[in-house]
N, C-alpha and C positions, 0 to 999 in steps of 0.2 A: 373576446377571451383574453384573460390576463396572461402575460408572458411569464413562463417559469424560468428563472435564472438560477442555475446550479453551477458552482465552480467545478471545472473539469477534474480537478485534483480529487474531488470528493466522489467522482463517479468511476474513475479508472480502476478496474479490477474489483469493484464491489457492486452489489445489487442495489442497495438503498443509497439514496443521495445524501442523507444527513442523519444526525442523531434525532430521530423522530420522538417527540414527547409522548409519554405513555399516560394511561388513565390514573396512575397512582403518583404522578409527578409531585412533589413538594418543592521483518522476520525473514529471517533468512530461511530459504527452503533448499533441500537437497534436490538434485535433478530427478525428475519423475515423468514418466510417459503418460500424460493425460490426454494426449491427442492435440494439444494446442501448441503450435510452434512459438507463440508469443509469450507463453508463461514465464520462460526463463529470461526474457529480454524486456519485460514490462518496465523495469526500473530505468532502463537505458532509453526508453522511448518517451520520456516525459516525467511528470510528477508521479512519485511512487504512491501506491494505494496505502490507506491507513494500515499500520502494522497490526498483527494479531497478538493479543495478550492472553495467556493461559492463566486461569484462576483455579487453584487447586481446591478440591472439596473432599472432605472425609465423610463419606456417606454412611448413614446409620442403617439404611436398608437399601436393597437393590431391586428386587423383583417387584414390579408394579402389576396390579390386577386391573383388568378391564371388564366392564359389564355392559358396554354399549352394544345394543343388538345389531348395529350395522357394521361392526368390526369383527373379523373372523377369528381373532386370537384372544385368549384370556390373560396371557402373561407376557411381560416384556422386560428387558433390561436396556438401559441407555447409558453408555459410557460418558456421553457429553451432553451439555446444555448449550444451546447456541450452535451455529453451523457456519463454517467458513465458505461453504458453497455459495451463500448469498442469494439463494433463489428468492426472487421478489414475492412470489406467491405463497411462501411457506406458512402454513397454518400454525406452526409452532412459534412464530415470532412473538406473539403476545406473552408467552411464558417468561420472557426476560423482564417484563413489567413487574412481576412478582419479586424480582431480585433488585428492584429499583434501578434497572438498566433499560436503555432504549431498545425497543423492538426494531429500530432501524440499524444504524451502523454498529451499535453495541452488540446486537445479536450476531453479527458477522465477525466482529473483531475481539470480543471479550468472551472467550470460550471457557465454560466451567467444565473441568475435567475431574472425574471421580477416581482419584488415584488409588483408592483401596477397593475398587470394584470387584476384583477377583477374590480377594480375601473375604469380603462380606458375603459375596455370592456363595462361596464355598461353605460358609457357616450356615447359610439359609438352606442349601440343598442337603446339608448333612443332618438336619433335624429328623428325628424318627417320625415326626408327623408329616414330613414333606412327601407329597404325591406328585410325581413328574407329569407335566403337561408341556405341550409345545411352547417354547419360548421364542419370541421375536427379538432379535438383537438390533437396536437402533430403530425403534418404532416412532420416535419423535424427531430426532435429528440424525443425519447420516453417520453411521458408526465408522465409515471409512473416509471422513472428511480429511483435509490435508494434515492437520495436526496429528492424526493417528500414525503417520509415517514415522514420527519421532517418539510419540508417547506409548504406542503399542498397547493401549488399554483393551481395545477390541480383540487383539491377538491373545491377551491374557484370559479373556472370557472364553474364547474358542478353545484355548488349551484345556481349560477346565471342562468344557463341553465334551471335548475329545476324550479326556481322561475318564469321565463318568458315563460316556455314551448317552449323553442327554440330547434329545432331538431339538433342533432349532432351525429357524429360517431368518433371512435378513433381506432388506430392500436397500439398494444403493445406487448412486449415480457415479461411483468411483471405480476405476480400474484397480484400486488398491487391494481389492479382495483377492487378486491373483497371488499376492504375497503369501497368503495363508492356504493355498491349495494343498500344501503338504499335509495339512490337517483336515481340510474340507473334503478333498477327493476320497480319502479312505472312509470317512464318515458317510459320504454319499453312497458308497458301495454297500453300506450296512443299512441304508434307508433312514438315515438320521438327519439329513440336511437338504435344504433347497435354497436357491438364491433367486431373487427377483431383481431385475435391472430396470430402472426408470429411464425411459426415452420419451420425452414429451414431443420431440420434433426431430426431423432429419435436417432441418434448416440450421446450418452452423451459425449464421449471423444472429438469428433469433435466439438460439440456445445460449450464445455467449452473453446476450443481454438478459435473458430470463434467469440463467443459472451460471453466473460469471466464473465461478471457480470449480464447477463440476467438469467431469471429463467431456470431451467433444462427442457428438453423436456417433461418429464413425468408430471412435475408441470404445464406446459402450457396446456397439455391435460386435467388435472384435472380442470384447470381454465375454459376451454371450457365447461366441464360437469357442473360446477357450474353455469355458465352463462345460459346455456340451461335450467337447472332446475329452474332458477329464471325467465324464460320466456323472456330472452334477446336474440334477434336475433343475432347470432354470426357466424363468418366464420373464415377461415384460410388463411393466406398469406404464400406462399412458396417462398418468395423473400429473397435473390436472389438464382437462380439456377446456380451452378458452376460446369462445366463439370469435371468428374473424382473425385469429392469431395463429394458433397451431392447428391448421386445418388439414394436416397430412396423415390423419389416423391410418388410412388404408396402406399408405406407403411404409409407415413405421411398422405396422403389423407384418407386412410382407418381408421387410428387411430382417425383422426379429425372427420370423419363422425360418428364413433362409440361414440365419446364424445359428439356429438350434433351439430357440425358445419354443416351448410347447404349451405354456399357459399364459394367460393375459388378463388384465383387468384395467379399469379406468375409474376415475372420479372426475366430476366437474369442478371448476374453480370454486374454492371456498374463501371467503374474506371476513373472518371473524375479527372483532375488535380493531386493533391498530393496523391489521393487514389491509383493510379497505382503503384508508387514506394513503397508505404507502403505495399500494398498487395503482391507485388513481394518479398519484404524483408520477409514478414510473411511466404510465401511459402518456401523460402530457409531455414528458421528456423525450420518449423514444417513438411513440406513435400518436402524436396529437391529432392527426386527421381521422384516426379510427377510434379514438378514445370514447366518444359518446355512443357510437354503435356497439362497441364491445360491452360497455357497462349496461346499456339497455338490454342486451341479451342475457347478461349475467343476472340482472335483476329479474328478468322474465323467468329464469330458471329457479329463482329463490322467492317466489311469491311477491314480487314487486320490491324486494329489499336487496341490499348488497349481500346479505347472508341470512339464511334461515337455519337455525340449529335443530330443527325437528328431525328426529332420527329417521323418520319415514322417507325423507327426500334430501337430506343435507349432502349426501355423497353423490347421488345421481341426478338431483334436481327434479323439477316437475315442469309441465307445460310442453308446448309443441317443440321448442328447440331441444329440450332435454330428451324428448322422445326421438327426435331425429338423430341425435348423437348415439342413443342406445341402439337404434335400428342399424346405423352404419357399423357400429361395433359388432353386433351380433351377426350381421351379414358377412362381414369380413372374416370374423373368427370361424364361422361355419364353413366358408369357402376354403380357408386355409387348413383348418383342422385343430385350431386351438381349443383347449379345455375339454377335450374328448375323454381324457382319462385323468382322474384325480390322484395325485401323489399323496398317499397317506404315510406320514413319517411315523417311525416306530418309537413310541414313548415307553414301551415295555422293556426296552433293553437297558434302561438306566441302572447304574450301579453306584451306590452311595460312596462318596469320597472315603478313602481309607480301606477300600475293598469290600465294604458291606453291600450286599445285593438286596433286592426286594424281599427275598426270603428271610432276611434277618431283621425285620422291622420290630419284632417282639422277642 
């Protein structure tokens, strides 16, 4: 097996090791409690990680529509492209290729920020033809990634949701959502919001490698507890499940239940386009002894390939190993009580910006 030599400076504080070529090829932070004691001292412990660059975008439209049969929502808004969390498995990495940027380090360090997101969204939901449906905030990349602490784009969207009583949900790995509980908690009392927190593992060492700039697992559990205490319907995402790597599904579900989560879901690892070679490289750097076994099981779940885009099984996989994961999940959820009651958010409470309600459409 060839030795993979990666400069340590390129690895520290980032998920990808290098500016990975794509298929179209021709920072100072405020103190923040993300659960990692090392976050504020990483510059003093050696080479600093590559800095983050914010690239402003003036978006022409904000609400995106989804018609994939294996995705539960129809509409989404995304304040950012790219994500500082640096999760090596992120299925959104290839999207940077369309911007002529690397799905590797560029995805983690060159963040596209839609600075006019609230203004354009206001215009879109003000139209007489607009019919309110559940909106997912941050369906592609985390809406509470570190740059949000300064840019507050997600905050501006939630302020608009609060003003118009528009139902929404979000999925995050960040404790940053606590900042906006002054808006989220009152909306939760009106049945207008829910929050899902992703916890892939309770193993802090593995989490730091998989998701280098996301909050620590214990911090995400504390976030769930805080949300539940404020009356916010919350759940846990265990996506992605990676064979022979994050095998503590039952422990994660137990800890999440104890913290107040009452719904749960998972997906298996997906490796579209450039994510596959990036993940393979990451395995060779961090878990070379297990790399072949892990990839063999991943391929088994995707019909012998690194990734199968078929809607029927791309999320949950197929084959014996995928069935085993599904059985473990269903058994643990049944024992604990997850997903017994569906939280239906109220999309009928929407009032058009400027005081116009549903009864003033015509």
